[in-house]
MIMARMI-173481 format. One record per residue (C-alpha): residue in three letters; x, y, z; chain. Coordinates in Angstrom, 3 decimals, always signed. Each point is the difference from the previous one (the first is absolute). Layout:
<recs>
residuo, x, y, z, cadena
ala, X, Y, Z, A
...
</recs>
This chain:
<recs>
residuo, x, y, z, cadena
ser, -9.946, +9.675, +7.980, A
val, -0.619, +3.183, +2.946, A
ser, -0.799, -0.889, +3.255, A
asn, +0.666, +2.420, +2.679, A
asn, -0.013, +2.789, -2.427, A
thr, +2.977, -1.054, -1.014, A
phe, +0.483, -1.738, -4.170, A
tyr, +1.996, -2.701, +0.005, A
ile, +1.111, -1.740, -3.457, A
thr, +1.540, -3.405, +0.380, A
gly, +3.381, -1.325, -1.287, A
ser, +2.422, -2.717, +0.757, A
val, +3.709, -0.298, -0.531, A
gly, +0.932, -3.335, -0.416, A
ser, -1.709, -2.576, +2.184, A
lys, -1.327, +2.616, +2.251, A
lys, -3.075, +1.752, -0.039, A
phe, -1.005, +3.531, +0.587, A
his, -3.523, +1.162, +0.549, A
his, +0.141, +3.343, +1.213, A
leu, +2.735, +1.878, -1.954, A
leu, -0.803, +4.172, +0.403, A
phe, -0.322, +1.195, -3.328, A
asp, +2.269, +3.470, +0.419, A
thr, +0.588, +2.422, -2.755, A
gly, +2.486, +1.793, +1.903, A
ser, +2.903, -2.885, -0.258, A
ser, +0.244, +0.887, -3.264, A
leu, +3.334, -2.000, -0.684, A
phe, -0.768, -3.412, +1.563, A
thr, -2.070, -2.768, -0.993, A
ile, -0.678, -1.693, +3.362, A
gln, +1.971, +0.256, +3.717, A
ile, -0.260, -2.926, +2.039, A
pro, +0.264, +0.939, +3.848, A
pro, +4.062, -1.958, +0.865, A
val, -1.474, -2.461, +1.936, A
ile, -1.778, -1.539, -2.746, A
trp, +2.888, +1.080, -2.625, A
asp, +2.672, -1.269, +1.619, A
asn, -1.375, -3.361, -0.458, A
met, -0.488, +0.099, -3.767, A
asp, +1.885, -1.040, -2.820, A
gly, +1.409, +2.022, -1.821, A
asp, +3.692, +1.073, -1.475, A
thr, +0.722, +4.137, +1.555, A
thr, +3.410, -0.312, -2.277, A
asp, -1.873, +1.970, -2.939, A
ala, -3.112, +0.900, +1.951, A
pro, -0.169, +4.165, -0.159, A
ala, +0.046, +1.638, +3.104, A
ile, -1.605, +3.632, +0.337, A
leu, +1.608, +3.049, +2.325, A
gly, -2.547, +2.270, +1.248, A
lys, -1.676, +0.993, +3.189, A
thr, -3.388, -1.736, +2.374, A
tyr, -2.777, +1.854, +0.560, A
asp, +1.912, +1.161, +3.703, A
gly, +1.795, +1.865, -2.039, A
lys, +3.740, -2.229, +0.436, A
ser, +2.195, -0.954, -3.162, A
ser, -0.425, -4.201, -0.473, A
val, +1.210, -2.261, -2.847, A
ile, -2.868, -2.529, -1.441, A
ile, +1.657, -3.073, -0.546, A
ser, -2.182, -3.019, -2.484, A
lys, +0.690, -3.245, -1.101, A
ile, -0.438, -1.333, -2.920, A
met, -2.440, -2.663, +0.552, A
lys, +1.097, -3.199, -1.366, A
asp, -3.792, -1.234, -0.396, A
gly, -2.772, +2.441, -1.350, A
val, -1.901, +3.187, +0.759, A
thr, -4.099, +0.061, +0.078, A
ile, -1.252, +3.643, +0.649, A
gly, -3.662, +0.099, -0.400, A
pro, -0.330, -1.499, -3.817, A
leu, +3.486, +0.714, -0.798, A
ile, +2.922, -2.485, +0.056, A
leu, +3.103, +1.856, +0.179, A
ser, +2.586, -0.393, -2.968, A
arg, +2.601, +1.079, +2.019, A
pro, -0.665, -1.279, +3.929, A
val, +1.915, +3.058, +2.231, A
val, -1.782, -0.172, +3.506, A
tyr, +1.126, +2.482, +2.545, A
gln, +0.478, -0.171, +3.668, A
ser, -1.579, +2.981, +1.699, A
ser, +1.336, +2.490, +2.089, A
asp, -0.439, -0.778, +3.708, A
thr, -2.443, +3.332, +0.085, A
leu, -1.524, -1.421, -3.114, A
thr, -0.046, -2.996, +1.813, A
ala, -2.635, +1.403, +3.345, A
ile, -1.943, +2.718, -2.773, A
ile, -0.904, -3.770, -2.344, A
ala, -0.439, -1.701, +4.132, A
asn, -2.489, +2.638, +1.201, A
arg, -1.964, -0.358, -3.172, A
gly, -0.319, -3.808, -0.024, A
ala, +1.449, -0.340, -2.974, A
asp, +2.296, -3.142, -1.139, A
gly, +2.332, +2.551, -2.227, A
leu, -0.428, +3.103, -2.602, A
val, +0.182, +0.573, -3.192, A
gly, +1.129, +2.549, -2.491, A
asn, -0.451, +1.191, -3.530, A
ala, +3.869, -1.745, -1.661, A
ala, -2.254, -3.184, -1.165, A
phe, -2.359, +1.991, -1.377, A
phe, +2.240, +2.665, -2.262, A
arg, -1.902, +1.033, -3.024, A
asn, -3.380, -1.810, +1.058, A
ala, -3.104, +1.000, +1.102, A
val, -0.700, -1.322, +3.957, A
ile, -3.605, -0.173, +0.662, A
leu, -1.416, +0.347, +3.452, A
asp, -4.148, -1.203, -0.219, A
leu, -1.365, +1.043, +3.575, A
arg, -3.434, -1.590, -0.592, A
asn, -1.189, -3.280, +1.975, A
pro, +2.241, -1.913, -0.101, A
ala, +2.931, +2.088, -1.003, A
arg, +2.466, -0.771, -2.844, A
phe, +3.635, +1.241, -0.747, A
gly, +1.229, -0.789, -3.389, A
val, +2.132, +1.315, -3.062, A
leu, -0.213, +0.568, -3.544, A
asn, +2.224, +0.854, -2.932, A
asp, +2.732, -1.735, +1.344, A
val, +3.084, +0.364, -2.799, A
phe, +2.558, -1.892, +2.366, A
asp, +0.413, -3.488, +0.007, A
asn, -2.245, -0.494, +2.671, A
lys, -2.100, -2.772, -0.103, A
his, -3.663, -0.253, +1.963, A
ala, -0.143, -2.364, +2.186, A
pro, -2.467, -3.286, -0.681, A
asn, -3.569, +0.606, +1.981, A
ser, +1.339, +3.170, +1.767, A
ser, -3.484, +0.879, +1.720, A
asp, +1.812, +3.885, +0.344, A
</recs>
């Protein structure tokens, strides 16, 4: 959907639904990033989950940690075969909140796929050419 000049997509982590996720093509390493206050309360395992060392928007070094969720993760029309969810940094969390969003989606979930951003009314988000074992969510309106 489009609201306040911002394109949002939907998703879910387990039973938690998100209606205002930002799609950021500059966040290529990440599937989905969720603010710590939500991420901390989600049921997942950090043991074998990836961590990414990088820089935040303000140039500070940061380690972005993740969890492999026990329940499924859906981004737009896809159910991720590897349900990894990252915790957003404090700087990114503030940017997400300023845009009225629940979290941020990067390109990692769509590797080797074509992402469709259809900006007509109503705006739609889609994914084509899925070569991994991600599945399309039933009855997805995205």
